[in-house]
C-alpha positions as CSV (number, residue, x, y, z in Angstrom):
1,M,238.8,-121.9,-108.4
2,D,240.0,-124.7,-110.8
3,E,240.6,-121.5,-113.5
4,K,242.3,-119.6,-110.4
5,L,244.9,-122.3,-109.4
6,R,245.6,-122.8,-113.1
7,D,246.2,-118.8,-114.0
8,L,248.7,-118.8,-110.5
9,L,250.7,-122.0,-111.8
10,E,250.7,-120.8,-115.6
11,R,252.4,-117.4,-114.0
12,L,254.7,-119.3,-111.7
13,R,256.0,-121.3,-114.7
14,A,256.1,-118.2,-117.0
15,G,258.1,-116.1,-114.2
16,T,255.9,-113.5,-114.0
17,C,255.2,-114.5,-110.2
18,S,257.7,-115.3,-107.5
19,I,257.6,-118.5,-105.7
20,D,257.2,-116.0,-102.2
21,E,253.8,-114.4,-104.3
22,A,252.5,-118.0,-105.1
23,M,253.1,-118.7,-101.5
24,R,251.2,-116.0,-100.4
25,D,248.1,-116.9,-102.5
26,L,248.3,-120.4,-102.0
27,R,248.7,-119.7,-97.9
28,D,245.0,-119.7,-98.1
29,L,243.6,-121.9,-100.2
30,P,242.5,-124.8,-98.2
31,F,240.2,-122.6,-96.1
32,S,240.5,-119.4,-94.5
33,D,240.4,-119.1,-90.8
34,L,238.2,-116.3,-89.4
35,G,237.8,-117.4,-86.1
36,F,234.2,-117.7,-85.8
37,A,234.1,-119.4,-89.2
38,K,237.0,-121.6,-91.2
39,V,235.9,-120.6,-94.9
40,D,236.3,-123.7,-97.4
41,H,238.2,-122.7,-100.1
42,H,239.0,-126.1,-101.6
43,R,235.3,-126.6,-101.7
44,A,234.7,-125.9,-105.4
45,L,237.8,-128.2,-106.5
46,R,236.5,-131.2,-104.7
47,T,233.0,-130.7,-105.3
48,G,233.0,-128.4,-108.6
49,Y,230.5,-126.1,-106.4
50,P,232.0,-123.6,-103.5
51,E,230.9,-123.5,-99.8
52,V,227.4,-122.3,-99.4
53,V,226.5,-120.4,-96.5
54,Y,223.5,-121.1,-94.3
55,C,222.6,-118.0,-92.2
56,E,219.9,-119.2,-89.4
57,G,221.9,-119.0,-86.8
58,K,224.7,-116.4,-87.8
59,T,224.9,-112.7,-87.0
60,P,224.4,-110.6,-90.0
61,E,228.1,-109.5,-89.2
62,Q,229.2,-113.3,-89.3
63,V,227.3,-114.2,-92.6
64,V,228.9,-110.5,-94.4
65,A,232.6,-111.7,-93.2
66,I,231.9,-115.1,-94.6
67,V,230.2,-114.4,-98.3
68,Q,233.2,-111.2,-98.6
69,R,236.0,-114.1,-98.3
70,L,234.0,-116.6,-100.4
71,A,233.4,-113.7,-102.6
72,E,237.2,-112.6,-103.0
73,R,237.7,-116.6,-104.0
74,S,234.6,-117.8,-106.5
75,A,232.4,-116.1,-109.1
76,V,229.7,-117.5,-107.3
77,A,229.1,-117.0,-103.8
78,L,225.5,-117.9,-102.4
79,A,223.9,-117.7,-98.9
80,T,220.8,-119.7,-97.8
81,R,217.9,-119.4,-95.4
82,A,218.8,-115.4,-95.5
83,S,216.5,-112.7,-93.3
84,P,215.9,-109.2,-95.4
85,E,217.8,-107.7,-92.3
86,V,221.2,-110.0,-93.5
87,F,220.5,-109.3,-97.2
88,A,220.8,-105.4,-96.4
89,A,223.9,-105.8,-94.3
90,V,225.3,-108.1,-97.4
91,K,224.0,-105.4,-99.4
92,Q,226.0,-102.7,-97.5
93,A,229.2,-104.7,-98.1
94,L,228.6,-106.5,-101.4
95,P,226.6,-103.7,-103.7
96,G,226.2,-107.0,-106.5
97,A,224.2,-108.9,-104.1
98,A,221.3,-110.0,-104.7
99,Y,218.2,-111.4,-102.9
100,R,215.3,-113.9,-104.0
101,E,213.0,-112.8,-101.1
102,Q,210.4,-116.1,-101.5
103,A,213.2,-118.2,-101.1
104,R,215.2,-116.4,-98.6
105,L,218.7,-116.8,-100.7
106,I,221.4,-114.4,-101.3
107,V,223.7,-115.0,-104.7
108,I,226.9,-112.8,-105.3
109,G,228.5,-112.9,-108.9
110,A,227.0,-114.2,-111.7
111,P,225.9,-117.8,-112.6
112,P,227.0,-119.6,-115.7
113,Q,224.0,-119.3,-118.1
114,P,222.5,-122.4,-119.7
115,P,221.9,-122.7,-123.5
116,P,218.2,-121.5,-123.9
117,D,217.5,-125.4,-125.5
118,A,218.9,-127.2,-122.1
119,P,216.5,-129.4,-120.9
120,P,215.2,-127.7,-117.6
121,I,214.5,-128.8,-114.2
122,L,210.7,-129.2,-113.2
123,V,210.0,-127.8,-110.2
124,L,206.4,-128.7,-108.9
125,T,204.1,-128.0,-106.0
126,G,201.7,-129.7,-104.2
127,G,200.1,-126.5,-103.4
128,T,200.9,-122.7,-103.0
129,A,201.9,-122.9,-99.4
130,D,204.6,-124.9,-100.6
131,L,206.3,-122.1,-102.7
132,P,209.0,-120.5,-100.4
133,V,210.2,-124.3,-100.3
134,A,210.0,-124.6,-104.0
135,E,211.6,-121.1,-104.7
136,E,214.6,-121.8,-102.3
137,A,215.5,-125.1,-104.8
138,A,214.3,-123.0,-108.0
139,A,216.8,-120.6,-107.1
140,T,219.8,-122.8,-106.0
141,A,219.5,-124.5,-109.3
142,E,219.5,-121.1,-111.4
143,A,222.3,-120.1,-108.9
144,M,224.0,-123.6,-110.1
145,G,224.0,-122.4,-114.0
146,Q,221.1,-124.9,-114.8
147,R,217.8,-123.8,-116.7
148,V,214.5,-124.2,-114.3
149,E,211.3,-124.2,-115.4
150,R,208.0,-123.9,-112.7
151,I,204.6,-125.5,-112.0
152,Y,203.0,-124.7,-108.9
153,D,199.6,-125.8,-107.1
154,V,199.1,-129.4,-109.0
155,G,198.6,-131.7,-106.1
156,V,196.8,-134.7,-106.0
157,A,193.3,-133.0,-104.9
158,G,193.1,-132.1,-108.3
159,L,195.0,-134.1,-110.7
160,H,194.1,-133.2,-114.0
161,R,195.5,-130.2,-113.3
162,L,198.9,-131.9,-113.1
163,L,198.1,-134.2,-116.0
164,R,197.5,-131.3,-118.1
165,Y,201.6,-130.7,-118.3
166,R,202.7,-134.3,-119.4
167,E,204.7,-132.6,-122.2
168,A,206.8,-130.9,-119.7
169,L,206.9,-133.5,-117.7
170,A,208.0,-135.7,-119.9
171,S,211.1,-132.8,-121.2
172,A,212.4,-132.9,-118.2
173,R,216.0,-133.5,-117.2
174,A,215.2,-134.0,-113.1
175,I,212.2,-133.3,-111.5
176,I,212.1,-131.4,-107.7
177,V,208.7,-132.2,-106.0
178,V,208.1,-130.3,-103.3
179,A,204.4,-131.1,-101.2
180,G,203.3,-131.1,-97.4
181,M,199.8,-133.2,-96.3
182,D,199.8,-135.9,-97.6
183,G,203.1,-135.9,-99.5
184,A,201.6,-137.9,-102.3
185,L,202.5,-135.9,-105.2
186,P,206.2,-137.1,-105.9
187,S,204.6,-140.7,-106.3
188,V,202.2,-140.0,-108.8
189,V,204.5,-138.2,-111.1
190,G,207.4,-140.8,-110.4
191,G,205.3,-143.1,-112.3
192,L,204.6,-140.9,-115.2
193,V,208.4,-139.8,-116.1
194,S,211.7,-141.8,-116.9
195,A,213.3,-138.5,-115.2
196,P,214.6,-139.2,-111.6
197,V,212.3,-137.1,-109.2
198,I,213.8,-135.8,-106.3
199,A,210.7,-135.4,-103.7
200,V,210.7,-132.3,-100.6
201,P,208.1,-132.7,-98.3
202,T,207.4,-129.1,-96.8
203,S,206.1,-128.4,-93.0
204,V,202.3,-127.6,-94.4
205,G,199.7,-129.3,-93.1
206,Y,197.5,-129.6,-89.9
207,G,198.5,-130.9,-86.8
208,A,198.6,-134.6,-87.8
209,S,201.3,-134.0,-90.7
210,F,203.6,-133.3,-87.7
211,Q,205.4,-130.7,-89.5
212,G,206.3,-132.4,-92.7
213,L,206.7,-135.9,-90.5
214,A,203.8,-137.4,-92.2
215,A,204.6,-136.1,-95.7
216,L,208.7,-137.5,-95.3
217,L,207.6,-140.8,-94.2
218,T,205.4,-140.7,-97.1
219,M,208.3,-140.0,-99.6
220,L,210.5,-142.8,-98.1
221,N,207.7,-145.4,-98.7
222,S,207.1,-144.2,-102.2
223,C,205.4,-147.1,-104.5
224,A,207.5,-145.4,-107.4
225,A,210.9,-146.3,-108.5
226,G,213.3,-143.1,-109.6
227,V,212.3,-141.1,-106.5
228,A,214.9,-139.9,-103.7
229,V,213.9,-138.1,-100.7
230,V,215.7,-135.2,-98.8
231,N,214.6,-133.4,-95.7
232,I,211.8,-131.6,-94.7
233,D,211.8,-128.3,-96.0
234,N,215.2,-128.9,-97.5
235,G,214.5,-127.1,-101.0
236,F,218.4,-126.0,-101.3
237,G,219.3,-129.5,-101.0
238,A,217.3,-130.6,-103.5
239,G,218.3,-128.0,-106.1
240,Y,221.8,-128.7,-105.4
241,F,221.1,-132.3,-106.2
242,A,219.4,-131.8,-109.5
243,S,222.1,-129.6,-110.4
244,L,224.9,-132.3,-109.9
245,L,222.2,-134.9,-111.5
246,C,221.9,-132.5,-114.6
247,G,225.5,-131.5,-114.4
248,L,227.2,-128.2,-113.7
249,P,228.3,-126.0,-116.2
250,E,231.2,-124.5,-117.5
251,G,232.6,-121.8,-114.9
252,N,230.8,-123.0,-111.9
253,A,234.0,-123.9,-109.9
254,P,236.2,-120.4,-110.9
């Protein structure tokens, strides 16, 4: 968005764009009113990344209309919690759209590519059942131009599995720890590393886990410094926050 606005102003200054043409381009700059949604085009200017669409509760037609409008003004558009049915509708309208099935994430456009030697965001899970939330976090960070590495199924029931990856833990810029059940893994990781840890409780577990509430409370009560907690199953929030901590690459707000 920054680049498009700059280009418009440069064309206006050079006389290759009239005031009326500039007014037409600027009319929808703050937001587009679709009736059922007001698509925020200003968000990239304010926050560094365009608005992201949450698909649950929306019809496929509504999602398509929103992402089409976002794609007109942003190099990258992202839609979370997207079902295969929603993706099929988006793909028909925008053939370049890609679907990260396990993450339930739709990516439209080409995210900026990080340098291959950039320190990564590391995504850990306590168990295999946590993968859908972990993949949402990882895919979100990748869509925001971050380098991501994954280490899955290293929960506290077998702590030796985690300790095998001490070097990877030490080299990460930020660490997202996704866990259900007792939710103890972020505290263990937080006591081993200097990087910020983003804890993600999941709704994985038996009855007394209360659909992730037990893990959430454990993480909020972590005795390890440097641990922040997002909402239950909120992989997107963790991936987004980790990307902000690491700094958005140039080109995230075109």
